[in-house]
C-alpha positions, 0 to 999 in steps of 0.5 A, a space after each residue: 440797671 441793677 436788679 435792686 433798681 429793677 425791683 423797686 421800679 417794678 414795685 412802683 409800676 405795679 402799685 400805680 398801674 391802674 391809676 397811671 399806666 392803665 394804657 399799657 398791657 397788664 403784664 408790662 414792666 420796663 426792661 431798660 433804663 429808658 423805658 423805666 424813666 418813661 414809666 416813672 414820668 407817667 407815674 409822676 404826672 398822673 399819680 398822687 403826691 406819694 407817687 410823684 415823690 417816689 418816682 422822682 427818687 427813682 428817676 434821680 437814681 436812674 438818670 446817671 445810667 441814662 446819661 452814661 448809656 447815651 454817651 456810650 452810643 
């Protein structure tokens, strides 16, 4: 995951932490593609329409990295 991807995921996580990720530590941020995809999934399921759309955009951006990583294993 690039630094720009990480930055955008972290911004969304921070924006929706209280509403969608309340069960995670207050200082939690995803550190890899798989944890980012899990967090984005929670935001899509529990957020508003704007959150759903933005998390979906980021998910589409990250999915190719996830498939590449799992294929390399």
